[in-house]
Backbone atoms as SQL, in Angstrom:
CREATE TABLE atoms (id INTEGER PRIMARY KEY, chain TEXT, resi INTEGER, resn TEXT, atom TEXT, x REAL, y REAL, z REAL);
INSERT INTO atoms VALUES
  (1, 'A', 1, 'MET', 'N', -89.595, -36.745, 30.076),
  (2, 'A', 1, 'MET', 'CA', -88.382, -37.610, 29.939),
  (3, 'A', 1, 'MET', 'C', -87.432, -37.407, 28.752),
  (4, 'A', 2, 'ARG', 'N', -86.210, -37.085, 29.286),
  (5, 'A', 2, 'ARG', 'CA', -85.224, -36.683, 28.308),
  (6, 'A', 2, 'ARG', 'C', -84.719, -37.573, 27.341),
  (7, 'A', 3, 'LEU', 'N', -84.685, -38.994, 27.209),
  (8, 'A', 3, 'LEU', 'CA', -84.419, -40.132, 26.672),
  (9, 'A', 3, 'LEU', 'C', -85.290, -40.493, 25.505),
  (10, 'A', 4, 'VAL', 'N', -86.205, -39.627, 25.095),
  (11, 'A', 4, 'VAL', 'CA', -86.898, -39.673, 24.136),
  (12, 'A', 4, 'VAL', 'C', -86.732, -39.031, 22.823),
  (13, 'A', 5, 'TRP', 'N', -86.691, -39.721, 21.758),
  (14, 'A', 5, 'TRP', 'CA', -86.546, -39.081, 20.595),
  (15, 'A', 5, 'TRP', 'C', -87.394, -39.444, 19.221),
  (16, 'A', 6, 'HIS', 'N', -87.737, -38.121, 18.725),
  (17, 'A', 6, 'HIS', 'CA', -89.151, -38.233, 17.635),
  (18, 'A', 6, 'HIS', 'C', -88.504, -37.737, 16.495),
  (19, 'A', 7, 'GLU', 'N', -88.936, -38.473, 15.484),
  (20, 'A', 7, 'GLU', 'CA', -88.756, -38.405, 13.842),
  (21, 'A', 7, 'GLU', 'C', -89.306, -37.073, 13.842),
  (22, 'A', 8, 'MET', 'N', -88.821, -36.007, 13.034),
  (23, 'A', 8, 'MET', 'CA', -90.057, -35.358, 12.079),
  (24, 'A', 8, 'MET', 'C', -91.222, -35.915, 11.416),
  (25, 'A', 9, 'THR', 'N', -92.040, -35.269, 11.399),
  (26, 'A', 9, 'THR', 'CA', -93.301, -35.590, 10.292),
  (27, 'A', 9, 'THR', 'C', -92.842, -35.345, 8.936),
  (28, 'A', 10, 'VAL', 'N', -93.576, -36.102, 7.978),
  (29, 'A', 10, 'VAL', 'CA', -93.509, -35.061, 6.693),
  (30, 'A', 10, 'VAL', 'C', -94.359, -33.820, 6.513),
  (31, 'A', 11, 'ALA', 'N', -95.457, -33.911, 7.769),
  (32, 'A', 11, 'ALA', 'CA', -96.407, -32.637, 7.619),
  (33, 'A', 11, 'ALA', 'C', -95.638, -31.795, 8.357),
  (34, 'A', 12, 'ASP', 'N', -94.709, -31.657, 9.295),
  (35, 'A', 12, 'ASP', 'CA', -93.985, -30.862, 9.950),
  (36, 'A', 12, 'ASP', 'C', -92.928, -30.251, 9.023),
  (37, 'A', 13, 'GLY', 'N', -92.275, -31.007, 8.698),
  (38, 'A', 13, 'GLY', 'CA', -91.173, -30.998, 7.275),
  (39, 'A', 13, 'GLY', 'C', -91.896, -29.797, 6.272),
  (40, 'A', 14, 'ALA', 'N', -92.830, -29.928, 5.818),
  (41, 'A', 14, 'ALA', 'CA', -93.651, -29.384, 4.830),
  (42, 'A', 14, 'ALA', 'C', -94.035, -28.135, 5.102),
  (43, 'A', 15, 'SER', 'N', -94.306, -27.625, 6.495),
  (44, 'A', 15, 'SER', 'CA', -94.490, -26.498, 6.827),
  (45, 'A', 15, 'SER', 'C', -93.405, -25.705, 7.242),
  (46, 'A', 16, 'LEU', 'N', -91.842, -26.320, 6.903),
  (47, 'A', 16, 'LEU', 'CA', -90.740, -25.538, 7.186),
  (48, 'A', 16, 'LEU', 'C', -90.382, -25.811, 5.492),
  (49, 'A', 17, 'GLY', 'N', -91.115, -26.205, 4.902),
  (50, 'A', 17, 'GLY', 'CA', -90.493, -26.158, 3.382),
  (51, 'A', 17, 'GLY', 'C', -89.693, -27.197, 2.945),
  (52, 'A', 18, 'MET', 'N', -89.797, -28.193, 3.410),
  (53, 'A', 18, 'MET', 'CA', -88.722, -29.462, 3.303),
  (54, 'A', 18, 'MET', 'C', -89.607, -30.466, 2.520),
  (55, 'A', 19, 'SER', 'N', -89.158, -31.047, 1.609),
  (56, 'A', 19, 'SER', 'CA', -89.568, -32.301, 0.865),
  (57, 'A', 19, 'SER', 'C', -89.553, -33.234, 1.811),
  (58, 'A', 20, 'ALA', 'N', -90.330, -34.254, 1.539),
  (59, 'A', 20, 'ALA', 'CA', -90.462, -35.479, 2.199),
  (60, 'A', 20, 'ALA', 'C', -89.009, -36.560, 2.215),
  (61, 'A', 21, 'ALA', 'N', -88.514, -36.399, 1.146),
  (62, 'A', 21, 'ALA', 'CA', -87.108, -37.061, 0.986),
  (63, 'A', 21, 'ALA', 'C', -85.946, -35.947, 2.156),
  (64, 'A', 22, 'ASP', 'N', -86.117, -34.808, 1.888),
  (65, 'A', 22, 'ASP', 'CA', -85.347, -33.836, 3.126),
  (66, 'A', 22, 'ASP', 'C', -86.054, -34.457, 4.479),
  (67, 'A', 23, 'VAL', 'N', -86.742, -34.753, 5.071),
  (68, 'A', 23, 'VAL', 'CA', -87.547, -34.934, 6.323),
  (69, 'A', 23, 'VAL', 'C', -86.672, -36.536, 6.444),
  (70, 'A', 24, 'ALA', 'N', -86.873, -37.417, 5.645),
  (71, 'A', 24, 'ALA', 'CA', -86.328, -38.361, 5.674),
  (72, 'A', 24, 'ALA', 'C', -84.579, -38.391, 6.051),
  (73, 'A', 25, 'ARG', 'N', -84.202, -37.535, 5.082),
  (74, 'A', 25, 'ARG', 'CA', -82.714, -37.613, 5.334),
  (75, 'A', 25, 'ARG', 'C', -82.231, -37.245, 6.785),
  (76, 'A', 26, 'LEU', 'N', -82.971, -35.986, 6.871),
  (77, 'A', 26, 'LEU', 'CA', -82.794, -35.408, 8.349),
  (78, 'A', 26, 'LEU', 'C', -82.937, -36.413, 9.422),
  (79, 'A', 27, 'ASN', 'N', -83.974, -37.294, 9.028),
  (80, 'A', 27, 'ASN', 'CA', -84.532, -38.029, 10.502),
  (81, 'A', 27, 'ASN', 'C', -83.335, -39.237, 10.549),
  (82, 'A', 28, 'ASP', 'N', -83.072, -39.737, 9.220),
  (83, 'A', 28, 'ASP', 'CA', -81.525, -40.792, 9.342),
  (84, 'A', 28, 'ASP', 'C', -80.312, -39.968, 9.837),
  (85, 'A', 29, 'GLU', 'N', -80.262, -38.669, 9.325),
  (86, 'A', 29, 'GLU', 'CA', -78.793, -38.290, 9.914),
  (87, 'A', 29, 'GLU', 'C', -78.751, -38.237, 11.798),
  (88, 'A', 30, 'ASN', 'N', -80.070, -37.942, 11.974),
  (89, 'A', 30, 'ASN', 'CA', -80.101, -37.882, 13.432),
  (90, 'A', 30, 'ASN', 'C', -80.754, -38.790, 14.482),
  (91, 'A', 31, 'ARG', 'N', -81.233, -39.819, 14.122),
  (92, 'A', 31, 'ARG', 'CA', -81.728, -40.902, 14.544),
  (93, 'A', 31, 'ARG', 'C', -80.670, -41.624, 15.497),
  (94, 'A', 32, 'PRO', 'N', -80.803, -41.472, 16.917),
  (95, 'A', 32, 'PRO', 'CA', -79.729, -42.036, 17.849),
  (96, 'A', 32, 'PRO', 'C', -79.779, -43.673, 17.410),
  (97, 'A', 33, 'GLU', 'N', -78.472, -44.300, 17.685),
  (98, 'A', 33, 'GLU', 'CA', -78.585, -45.711, 17.670),
  (99, 'A', 33, 'GLU', 'C', -78.313, -45.972, 19.149),
  (100, 'A', 34, 'VAL', 'N', -79.545, -47.001, 19.295),
  (101, 'A', 34, 'VAL', 'CA', -79.549, -47.456, 20.715),
  (102, 'A', 34, 'VAL', 'C', -78.463, -48.909, 20.952),
  (103, 'A', 35, 'LEU', 'N', -77.273, -48.464, 21.881),
  (104, 'A', 35, 'LEU', 'CA', -76.487, -49.231, 22.249),
  (105, 'A', 35, 'LEU', 'C', -76.592, -50.530, 23.259),
  (106, 'A', 36, 'GLY', 'N', -77.569, -50.067, 23.939),
  (107, 'A', 36, 'GLY', 'CA', -77.780, -50.327, 25.339),
  (108, 'A', 36, 'GLY', 'C', -79.559, -49.805, 25.962),
  (109, 'A', 37, 'SER', 'N', -80.019, -50.656, 26.486),
  (110, 'A', 37, 'SER', 'CA', -81.348, -50.253, 27.389),
  (111, 'A', 37, 'SER', 'C', -81.601, -51.118, 27.738),
  (112, 'A', 38, 'ALA', 'N', -82.302, -50.756, 29.487),
  (113, 'A', 38, 'ALA', 'CA', -82.520, -51.409, 30.203),
  (114, 'A', 38, 'ALA', 'C', -83.508, -50.738, 31.370),
  (115, 'A', 39, 'SER', 'N', -84.415, -51.704, 31.862),
  (116, 'A', 39, 'SER', 'CA', -85.291, -51.211, 33.021),
  (117, 'A', 39, 'SER', 'C', -85.536, -52.048, 33.865),
  (118, 'A', 40, 'SER', 'N', -85.568, -51.976, 35.366),
  (119, 'A', 40, 'SER', 'CA', -86.150, -52.799, 36.684),
  (120, 'A', 40, 'SER', 'C', -87.077, -51.780, 37.741),
  (121, 'A', 41, 'SER', 'N', -87.675, -52.677, 38.254),
  (122, 'A', 41, 'SER', 'CA', -88.466, -52.164, 39.259),
  (123, 'A', 41, 'SER', 'C', -88.167, -52.752, 40.840),
  (124, 'A', 42, 'LYS', 'N', -88.784, -52.072, 41.549),
  (125, 'A', 42, 'LYS', 'CA', -88.381, -52.412, 42.860),
  (126, 'A', 42, 'LYS', 'C', -89.773, -52.131, 43.943),
  (127, 'A', 43, 'TYR', 'N', -90.410, -53.278, 44.418),
  (128, 'A', 43, 'TYR', 'CA', -91.400, -52.636, 45.565),
  (129, 'A', 43, 'TYR', 'C', -90.983, -52.738, 46.959),
  (130, 'A', 44, 'ASP', 'N', -90.731, -51.807, 47.775),
  (131, 'A', 44, 'ASP', 'CA', -90.177, -51.523, 48.748),
  (132, 'A', 44, 'ASP', 'C', -91.623, -51.490, 50.053),
  (133, 'A', 45, 'ALA', 'N', -91.580, -53.230, 50.330),
  (134, 'A', 45, 'ALA', 'CA', -92.806, -53.157, 51.505),
  (135, 'A', 45, 'ALA', 'C', -92.920, -52.161, 52.552),
  (136, 'A', 46, 'ILE', 'N', -91.615, -51.962, 53.232),
  (137, 'A', 46, 'ILE', 'CA', -91.562, -51.387, 54.793),
  (138, 'A', 46, 'ILE', 'C', -91.606, -49.546, 54.268),
  (139, 'A', 47, 'ASN', 'N', -91.680, -49.336, 53.159),
  (140, 'A', 47, 'ASN', 'CA', -91.437, -47.802, 52.777),
  (141, 'A', 47, 'ASN', 'C', -93.154, -47.480, 51.861),
  (142, 'A', 48, 'ASN', 'N', -93.477, -48.474, 51.473),
  (143, 'A', 48, 'ASN', 'CA', -94.856, -48.967, 50.562),
  (144, 'A', 48, 'ASN', 'C', -94.548, -48.084, 49.383),
  (145, 'A', 49, 'ARG', 'N', -93.183, -48.293, 48.567),
  (146, 'A', 49, 'ARG', 'CA', -93.002, -47.635, 47.451),
  (147, 'A', 49, 'ARG', 'C', -92.520, -48.361, 46.524),
  (148, 'A', 50, 'CYS', 'N', -92.668, -47.989, 45.457),
  (149, 'A', 50, 'CYS', 'CA', -92.448, -48.669, 44.018),
  (150, 'A', 50, 'CYS', 'C', -91.400, -48.171, 43.132),
  (151, 'A', 51, 'TYR', 'N', -90.135, -48.397, 43.240),
  (152, 'A', 51, 'TYR', 'CA', -88.922, -47.720, 42.402),
  (153, 'A', 51, 'TYR', 'C', -88.595, -48.033, 41.036),
  (154, 'A', 52, 'VAL', 'N', -88.640, -47.348, 40.062),
  (155, 'A', 52, 'VAL', 'CA', -87.930, -47.862, 38.550),
  (156, 'A', 52, 'VAL', 'C', -86.955, -47.472, 38.320),
  (157, 'A', 53, 'ARG', 'N', -85.853, -48.234, 37.885),
  (158, 'A', 53, 'ARG', 'CA', -84.722, -47.601, 37.342),
  (159, 'A', 53, 'ARG', 'C', -84.671, -47.904, 35.675),
  (160, 'A', 54, 'ILE', 'N', -84.380, -46.876, 35.157),
  (161, 'A', 54, 'ILE', 'CA', -84.071, -46.611, 33.301),
  (162, 'A', 54, 'ILE', 'C', -82.723, -46.477, 33.261),
  (163, 'A', 55, 'TYR', 'N', -82.384, -47.209, 32.297),
  (164, 'A', 55, 'TYR', 'CA', -80.862, -46.992, 31.583),
  (165, 'A', 55, 'TYR', 'C', -81.032, -46.745, 30.052),
  (166, 'A', 56, 'GLN', 'N', -80.313, -46.173, 29.673),
  (167, 'A', 56, 'GLN', 'CA', -80.278, -46.071, 28.090),
  (168, 'A', 56, 'GLN', 'C', -78.753, -45.528, 27.394),
  (169, 'A', 57, 'HIS', 'N', -78.239, -46.366, 26.703),
  (170, 'A', 57, 'HIS', 'CA', -76.915, -45.940, 26.179),
  (171, 'A', 57, 'HIS', 'C', -77.118, -45.771, 24.699),
  (172, 'A', 58, 'THR', 'N', -77.114, -44.259, 24.224),
  (173, 'A', 58, 'THR', 'CA', -77.581, -43.927, 22.726),
  (174, 'A', 58, 'THR', 'C', -76.169, -43.325, 22.077),
  (175, 'A', 59, 'ARG', 'N', -76.051, -43.588, 20.660),
  (176, 'A', 59, 'ARG', 'CA', -75.064, -42.886, 19.861),
  (177, 'A', 59, 'ARG', 'C', -75.573, -42.094, 18.788),
  (178, 'A', 60, 'ARG', 'N', -75.248, -40.912, 18.591),
  (179, 'A', 60, 'ARG', 'CA', -75.852, -40.066, 17.644),
  (180, 'A', 60, 'ARG', 'C', -75.038, -40.340, 16.470),
  (181, 'A', 61, 'PRO', 'N', -75.440, -40.576, 15.076),
  (182, 'A', 61, 'PRO', 'CA', -74.626, -40.602, 13.836),
  (183, 'A', 61, 'PRO', 'C', -73.616, -39.238, 13.602),
  (184, 'A', 62, 'SER', 'N', -72.434, -39.583, 12.908),
  (185, 'A', 62, 'SER', 'CA', -71.527, -38.308, 12.805),
  (186, 'A', 62, 'SER', 'C', -71.694, -37.960, 11.526),
  (187, 'A', 63, 'VAL', 'N', -72.867, -37.775, 10.839),
  (188, 'A', 63, 'VAL', 'CA', -72.925, -37.454, 9.928),
  (189, 'A', 63, 'VAL', 'C', -72.765, -35.766, 9.683),
  (190, 'A', 64, 'GLY', 'N', -71.209, -35.000, 9.093),
  (191, 'A', 64, 'GLY', 'CA', -71.198, -33.904, 9.120),
  (192, 'A', 64, 'GLY', 'C', -70.827, -33.647, 10.468),
  (193, 'A', 65, 'ARG', 'N', -70.479, -34.222, 11.282),
  (194, 'A', 65, 'ARG', 'CA', -70.166, -33.673, 12.701),
  (195, 'A', 65, 'ARG', 'C', -69.588, -34.547, 13.554),
  (196, 'A', 66, 'LYS', 'N', -68.916, -34.287, 14.828),
  (197, 'A', 66, 'LYS', 'CA', -68.450, -35.229, 15.801),
  (198, 'A', 66, 'LYS', 'C', -69.961, -36.085, 16.214),
  (199, 'A', 67, 'PRO', 'N', -69.513, -37.652, 16.294),
  (200, 'A', 67, 'PRO', 'CA', -70.311, -38.203, 17.045),
  (201, 'A', 67, 'PRO', 'C', -70.656, -37.892, 18.270),
  (202, 'A', 68, 'PHE', 'N', -71.942, -38.072, 18.769),
  (203, 'A', 68, 'PHE', 'CA', -72.237, -37.918, 20.209),
  (204, 'A', 68, 'PHE', 'C', -72.784, -39.337, 20.869),
  (205, 'A', 69, 'GLU', 'N', -72.052, -39.400, 22.312),
  (206, 'A', 69, 'GLU', 'CA', -72.622, -40.821, 22.623),
  (207, 'A', 69, 'GLU', 'C', -73.094, -40.170, 24.171),
  (208, 'A', 70, 'LEU', 'N', -74.339, -40.825, 24.611),
  (209, 'A', 70, 'LEU', 'CA', -74.839, -40.518, 25.850),
  (210, 'A', 70, 'LEU', 'C', -75.306, -41.833, 26.542),
  (211, 'A', 71, 'GLU', 'N', -74.920, -41.938, 27.899),
  (212, 'A', 71, 'GLU', 'CA', -75.414, -42.996, 28.514),
  (213, 'A', 71, 'GLU', 'C', -76.157, -41.958, 29.788),
  (214, 'A', 72, 'VAL', 'N', -77.456, -42.704, 30.323),
  (215, 'A', 72, 'VAL', 'CA', -78.022, -42.302, 31.109),
  (216, 'A', 72, 'VAL', 'C', -78.940, -43.261, 31.953),
  (217, 'A', 73, 'ASP', 'N', -78.550, -43.066, 33.506),
  (218, 'A', 73, 'ASP', 'CA', -79.196, -44.108, 34.611),
  (219, 'A', 73, 'ASP', 'C', -80.338, -42.907, 35.256),
  (220, 'A', 74, 'GLN', 'N', -81.179, -43.280, 35.465),
  (221, 'A', 74, 'GLN', 'CA', -82.447, -42.472, 36.271),
  (222, 'A', 74, 'GLN', 'C', -83.236, -43.804, 37.486),
  (223, 'A', 75, 'VAL', 'N', -83.070, -43.016, 38.473),
  (224, 'A', 75, 'VAL', 'CA', -84.503, -44.093, 39.194),
  (225, 'A', 75, 'VAL', 'C', -85.161, -42.919, 39.790),
  (226, 'A', 76, 'TYR', 'N', -86.628, -43.662, 39.797),
  (227, 'A', 76, 'TYR', 'CA', -88.110, -42.649, 39.984),
  (228, 'A', 76, 'TYR', 'C', -88.590, -43.368, 41.236),
  (229, 'A', 77, 'ASP', 'N', -89.117, -42.542, 41.983),
  (230, 'A', 77, 'ASP', 'CA', -90.360, -43.169, 42.793),
  (231, 'A', 77, 'ASP', 'C', -91.472, -43.214, 42.205),
  (232, 'A', 78, 'ALA', 'N', -91.935, -44.277, 41.626),
  (233, 'A', 78, 'ALA', 'CA', -92.983, -44.519, 40.513),
  (234, 'A', 78, 'ALA', 'C', -94.489, -44.361, 41.386),
  (235, 'A', 79, 'GLN', 'N', -94.667, -44.067, 42.917),
  (236, 'A', 79, 'GLN', 'CA', -96.022, -43.736, 43.358),
  (237, 'A', 79, 'GLN', 'C', -95.899, -42.559, 43.329),
  (238, 'A', 80, 'VAL', 'N', -95.120, -41.747, 43.264),
  (239, 'A', 80, 'VAL', 'CA', -95.156, -40.287, 43.200),
  (240, 'A', 80, 'VAL', 'C', -94.541, -39.565, 41.757),
  (241, 'A', 81, 'ASP', 'N', -94.160, -40.398, 40.822),
  (242, 'A', 81, 'ASP', 'CA', -93.545, -39.906, 39.961),
  (243, 'A', 81, 'ASP', 'C', -92.698, -38.626, 40.047),
  (244, 'A', 82, 'GLU', 'N', -91.495, -39.236, 40.848),
  (245, 'A', 82, 'GLU', 'CA', -90.129, -37.999, 41.401),
  (246, 'A', 82, 'GLU', 'C', -89.019, -38.987, 40.723),
  (247, 'A', 83, 'LEU', 'N', -88.339, -37.920, 40.172),
  (248, 'A', 83, 'LEU', 'CA', -87.015, -38.501, 40.129),
  (249, 'A', 83, 'LEU', 'C', -86.104, -38.406, 41.292),
  (250, 'A', 84, 'LEU', 'N', -85.604, -39.610, 41.801),
  (251, 'A', 84, 'LEU', 'CA', -84.736, -39.628, 42.871),
  (252, 'A', 84, 'LEU', 'C', -83.490, -39.262, 42.726),
  (253, 'A', 85, 'ALA', 'N', -82.786, -39.862, 41.439),
  (254, 'A', 85, 'ALA', 'CA', -81.501, -39.645, 41.294),
  (255, 'A', 85, 'ALA', 'C', -81.193, -40.300, 39.859),
  (256, 'A', 86, 'ASP', 'N', -80.212, -39.193, 39.126),
  (257, 'A', 86, 'ASP', 'CA', -79.887, -39.348, 37.548),
  (258, 'A', 86, 'ASP', 'C', -78.395, -39.457, 37.700),
  (259, 'A', 87, 'ALA', 'N', -77.715, -40.255, 36.789),
  (260, 'A', 87, 'ALA', 'CA', -76.388, -40.386, 36.423),
  (261, 'A', 87, 'ALA', 'C', -76.214, -40.249, 35.104),
  (262, 'A', 88, 'GLU', 'N', -75.154, -39.618, 34.289),
  (263, 'A', 88, 'GLU', 'CA', -75.084, -39.692, 32.508),
  (264, 'A', 88, 'GLU', 'C', -73.630, -39.616, 32.389),
  (265, 'A', 89, 'ILE', 'N', -73.203, -39.944, 31.467),
  (266, 'A', 89, 'ILE', 'CA', -71.917, -39.992, 30.919),
  (267, 'A', 89, 'ILE', 'C', -72.354, -39.146, 29.120),
  (268, 'A', 90, 'LYS', 'N', -71.671, -38.274, 28.896),
  (269, 'A', 90, 'LYS', 'CA', -72.039, -37.377, 27.836),
  (270, 'A', 90, 'LYS', 'C', -70.600, -37.176, 27.170),
  (271, 'A', 91, 'ASP', 'N', -70.476, -37.891, 26.425),
  (272, 'A', 91, 'ASP', 'CA', -69.132, -37.952, 25.582),
  (273, 'A', 91, 'ASP', 'C', -67.772, -38.292, 26.599),
  (274, 'A', 92, 'GLY', 'N', -68.021, -38.918, 27.484),
  (275, 'A', 92, 'GLY', 'CA', -66.848, -39.260, 28.344),
  (276, 'A', 92, 'GLY', 'C', -66.947, -38.444, 29.440),
  (277, 'A', 93, 'LYS', 'N', -67.840, -37.459, 29.785),
  (278, 'A', 93, 'LYS', 'CA', -67.933, -36.682, 31.055),
  (279, 'A', 93, 'LYS', 'C', -69.206, -37.455, 31.532),
  (280, 'A', 94, 'LYS', 'N', -68.451, -37.253, 33.108),
  (281, 'A', 94, 'LYS', 'CA', -69.553, -37.975, 33.981),
  (282, 'A', 94, 'LYS', 'C', -70.186, -36.722, 34.676),
  (283, 'A', 95, 'SER', 'N', -71.585, -36.891, 35.069),
  (284, 'A', 95, 'SER', 'CA', -72.043, -36.328, 36.141),
  (285, 'A', 95, 'SER', 'C', -73.235, -37.107, 36.581),
  (286, 'A', 96, 'GLY', 'N', -73.600, -36.756, 37.958),
  (287, 'A', 96, 'GLY', 'CA', -74.914, -37.103, 38.799),
  (288, 'A', 96, 'GLY', 'C', -75.191, -36.256, 39.690),
  (289, 'A', 97, 'THR', 'N', -76.587, -36.278, 40.038),
  (290, 'A', 97, 'THR', 'CA', -77.089, -35.808, 41.360),
  (291, 'A', 97, 'THR', 'C', -78.386, -36.523, 41.891),
  (292, 'A', 98, 'ILE', 'N', -78.234, -36.509, 42.681),
  (293, 'A', 98, 'ILE', 'CA', -79.294, -37.076, 43.742),
  (294, 'A', 98, 'ILE', 'C', -80.232, -36.269, 44.221),
  (295, 'A', 99, 'TRP', 'N', -81.535, -36.465, 43.803),
  (296, 'A', 99, 'TRP', 'CA', -82.219, -35.414, 44.240),
  (297, 'A', 99, 'TRP', 'C', -83.667, -35.720, 45.209),
  (298, 'A', 100, 'ASP', 'N', -83.525, -36.605, 45.783),
  (299, 'A', 100, 'ASP', 'CA', -84.260, -37.546, 47.026),
  (300, 'A', 100, 'ASP', 'C', -83.886, -36.476, 48.254),
  (301, 'A', 101, 'GLN', 'N', -84.775, -35.746, 48.635),
  (302, 'A', 101, 'GLN', 'CA', -84.427, -34.537, 49.759),
  (303, 'A', 101, 'GLN', 'C', -84.214, -35.601, 50.755),
  (304, 'A', 102, 'SER', 'N', -84.809, -36.770, 51.191),
  (305, 'A', 102, 'SER', 'CA', -84.113, -37.453, 52.419),
  (306, 'A', 102, 'SER', 'C', -82.964, -37.911, 52.623),
  (307, 'A', 103, 'TYR', 'N', -82.359, -38.162, 51.192),
  (308, 'A', 103, 'TYR', 'CA', -80.620, -38.683, 51.005),
  (309, 'A', 103, 'TYR', 'C', -79.735, -37.585, 52.085),
  (310, 'A', 104, 'LYS', 'N', -78.939, -38.065, 52.946),
  (311, 'A', 104, 'LYS', 'CA', -78.669, -37.503, 54.101),
  (312, 'A', 104, 'LYS', 'C', -76.687, -36.753, 53.449),
  (313, 'A', 105, 'GLY', 'N', -76.585, -37.547, 52.485),
  (314, 'A', 105, 'GLY', 'CA', -75.043, -37.078, 51.881),
  (315, 'A', 105, 'GLY', 'C', -75.174, -36.071, 51.055),
  (316, 'A', 106, 'ASN', 'N', -74.003, -35.581, 50.380),
  (317, 'A', 106, 'ASN', 'CA', -73.907, -34.639, 49.587),
  (318, 'A', 106, 'ASN', 'C', -74.461, -34.745, 47.974),
  (319, 'A', 107, 'ARG', 'N', -75.813, -34.416, 47.886),
  (320, 'A', 107, 'ARG', 'CA', -76.528, -34.395, 46.608),
  (321, 'A', 107, 'ARG', 'C', -76.119, -34.030, 45.652),
  (322, 'A', 108, 'PHE', 'N', -75.272, -33.050, 45.471),
  (323, 'A', 108, 'PHE', 'CA', -74.821, -32.493, 44.087),
  (324, 'A', 108, 'PHE', 'C', -73.123, -32.274, 44.032),
  (325, 'A', 109, 'PRO', 'N', -72.523, -33.239, 44.298),
  (326, 'A', 109, 'PRO', 'CA', -71.144, -33.114, 44.315),
  (327, 'A', 109, 'PRO', 'C', -70.290, -33.064, 43.019),
  (328, 'A', 110, 'GLY', 'N', -70.808, -33.028, 42.152),
  (329, 'A', 110, 'GLY', 'CA', -70.715, -32.736, 40.945),
  (330, 'A', 110, 'GLY', 'C', -69.408, -33.563, 39.888),
  (331, 'A', 111, 'GLY', 'N', -69.558, -33.756, 38.685),
  (332, 'A', 111, 'GLY', 'CA', -68.321, -34.282, 38.084),
  (333, 'A', 111, 'GLY', 'C', -68.168, -36.094, 38.424),
  (334, 'A', 112, 'ASP', 'N', -67.332, -36.646, 38.346),
  (335, 'A', 112, 'ASP', 'CA', -66.950, -37.915, 38.488),
  (336, 'A', 112, 'ASP', 'C', -67.502, -37.982, 39.727),
  (337, 'A', 113, 'ALA', 'N', -67.719, -37.269, 40.629),
  (338, 'A', 113, 'ALA', 'CA', -67.744, -37.750, 42.218),
  (339, 'A', 113, 'ALA', 'C', -69.533, -38.051, 42.397),
  (340, 'A', 114, 'GLY', 'N', -70.174, -36.956, 41.686),
  (341, 'A', 114, 'GLY', 'CA', -71.577, -36.663, 41.601),
  (342, 'A', 114, 'GLY', 'C', -72.050, -38.321, 41.141),
  (343, 'A', 115, 'TRP', 'N', -71.395, -38.794, 39.837),
  (344, 'A', 115, 'TRP', 'CA', -71.695, -39.498, 38.935),
  (345, 'A', 115, 'TRP', 'C', -71.647, -41.018, 39.855),
  (346, 'A', 116, 'GLU', 'N', -70.576, -41.223, 40.696),
  (347, 'A', 116, 'GLU', 'CA', -70.757, -42.166, 41.223),
  (348, 'A', 116, 'GLU', 'C', -71.175, -42.241, 42.756),
  (349, 'A', 117, 'ALA', 'N', -71.826, -41.111, 43.296),
  (350, 'A', 117, 'ALA', 'CA', -72.469, -40.932, 44.202),
  (351, 'A', 117, 'ALA', 'C', -74.148, -41.524, 44.012),
  (352, 'A', 118, 'ALA', 'N', -74.400, -41.013, 42.551),
  (353, 'A', 118, 'ALA', 'CA', -75.479, -41.439, 42.315),
  (354, 'A', 118, 'ALA', 'C', -75.931, -42.793, 41.964),
  (355, 'A', 119, 'ILE', 'N', -74.741, -43.320, 40.894),
  (356, 'A', 119, 'ILE', 'CA', -75.021, -44.906, 40.806),
  (357, 'A', 119, 'ILE', 'C', -74.893, -45.499, 42.297),
  (358, 'A', 120, 'THR', 'N', -74.255, -45.369, 43.423),
  (359, 'A', 120, 'THR', 'CA', -74.114, -46.226, 44.186),
  (360, 'A', 120, 'THR', 'C', -75.237, -45.801, 44.930),
  (361, 'A', 121, 'TYR', 'N', -76.153, -44.576, 45.229),
  (362, 'A', 121, 'TYR', 'CA', -77.577, -44.491, 45.442),
  (363, 'A', 121, 'TYR', 'C', -78.550, -45.233, 44.671),
  (364, 'A', 122, 'MET', 'N', -78.212, -45.497, 43.629),
  (365, 'A', 122, 'MET', 'CA', -79.462, -46.022, 42.837),
  (366, 'A', 122, 'MET', 'C', -78.948, -47.884, 42.922),
  (367, 'A', 123, 'ASP', 'N', -77.839, -48.161, 43.171),
  (368, 'A', 123, 'ASP', 'CA', -77.326, -49.359, 43.124),
  (369, 'A', 123, 'ASP', 'C', -77.997, -49.825, 44.632),
  (370, 'A', 124, 'ASP', 'N', -77.857, -49.004, 45.545),
  (371, 'A', 124, 'ASP', 'CA', -78.060, -49.572, 46.844),
  (372, 'A', 124, 'ASP', 'C', -79.819, -49.359, 47.009),
  (373, 'A', 125, 'LEU', 'N', -80.588, -48.697, 46.613),
  (374, 'A', 125, 'LEU', 'CA', -81.966, -48.423, 46.443),
  (375, 'A', 125, 'LEU', 'C', -82.616, -49.641, 46.062),
  (376, 'A', 126, 'MET', 'N', -81.924, -50.144, 44.609),
  (377, 'A', 126, 'MET', 'CA', -82.350, -50.917, 44.239),
  (378, 'A', 126, 'MET', 'C', -82.287, -52.451, 44.432),
  (379, 'A', 127, 'ALA', 'N', -81.301, -52.581, 45.401),
  (380, 'A', 127, 'ALA', 'CA', -80.617, -53.817, 45.960),
  (381, 'A', 127, 'ALA', 'C', -81.512, -54.784, 46.554),
  (382, 'A', 128, 'ASP', 'N', -81.622, -56.176, 46.031),
  (383, 'A', 128, 'ASP', 'CA', -82.544, -57.097, 46.476),
  (384, 'A', 128, 'ASP', 'C', -82.202, -57.293, 48.183),
  (385, 'A', 129, 'PRO', 'N', -82.994, -56.810, 49.165),
  (386, 'A', 129, 'PRO', 'CA', -82.623, -57.030, 50.825),
  (387, 'A', 129, 'PRO', 'C', -82.391, -58.725, 50.963),
  (388, 'A', 130, 'ARG', 'N', -82.790, -59.502, 50.048),
  (389, 'A', 130, 'ARG', 'CA', -82.714, -61.131, 50.126),
  (390, 'A', 130, 'ARG', 'C', -81.429, -61.527, 49.805),
  (391, 'A', 131, 'LYS', 'N', -80.479, -60.540, 49.118),
  (392, 'A', 131, 'LYS', 'CA', -79.325, -61.188, 48.366),
  (393, 'A', 131, 'LYS', 'C', -78.309, -60.303, 49.245),
  (394, 'A', 132, 'GLN', 'N', -78.351, -59.640, 50.141),
  (395, 'A', 132, 'GLN', 'CA', -77.717, -59.190, 51.117),
  (396, 'A', 132, 'GLN', 'C', -76.888, -59.362, 52.240);
């Protein structure tokens, strides 16, 4: 999953000739700030499927470079571990894709249209049928 960031260990840094202080500094400079994070799930009894939606909004520090901001929204079919749709905003640029093979619309519209299509698909899929 692309949402995970891992710190460099002191042992890994040592194998590259880095001191523990260098490793700590590198980790501090690259650790993302989590601005928002959420997850939800939904069981669809008609199709016997469990869907999971994951959202994360992070910003990387700007030490020596331009800050980097990323919002990622994804929906998975948890029963078969399949990504159905994803949408992201990377430094203000939107994109999205619907990977669900059964989806009848344009799965790869690109740019803002792709982001909008993926978000709409995810919202519809995760909607509570009792509230419609």
